[in-house]
N, C-alpha and C positions, 0 to 999 in steps of 0.2 A: 735132172738126169742128163749126164754128159756122155754116156756111152750106152750101147745096146742097139737092138734092131726093132723095127715096127713093121707089121704087115697088116694090110686091110684087104678083106676079101668080100666081094659082092656075090652072094649065092642065090640061085633061083632064077636068073635071067639067062636062059640058054646055057652057054658054056661057062658063064660066070666071068669074073674079072678079079685079078689080084695085083697089088702093088706092094713093094717092099722098100723100106729105107734102111740102109745098112748102118746108119749113124744119124744122130740128130744134127740139123743144120745150125742150131743154137740150143742151149740147154733146154731140154724138154720139148723141143719142136722137131717133129719128124715130117719131112715133106713127102706127102703121099697124094697121088692122083689116080682116079679110075675113069675109064670110059666104057660104060656098059654097052654090050653088043646089041641088046634089044630091050624094049619096054616090058614091064610086068612087075609082079610082086616079088620082093626079095628080102634077104637078110644081110645085114652088114656086120662083119666080124672083125674087130680090131684086136691084135695080139702084140704085146710088148714083151721082149726078152732082154734081160740084163744079166750080169753075172750074179745078181742077188735074187731076182725073182722073175717069174713069168706071169703075166696078167692078161685076161681076155675079157673084152666087153662085146656083148652081142646085142644088136638092135634089130628086132624082128618086125615084120609087117610094113616095110617101106615100099613105096611105089616108085618105079622108074618110068618116066614119061618119054615118049619118042622125040619131043622137041626139047 
């Protein structure tokens, strides 16, 4: 994949946290980084949009730790 956008959202830790990459840094690699605002249980949602498809991966039941 050489074009498209990717978004990762951390839901359930206060206000949440979102990062978006407007293009891959190399084919298939989207640089994304999150910094959670607080510890707690959360859901991580990855969404990739291209001119051909949109795909979403949801990982539920994650724990964010204060350290």
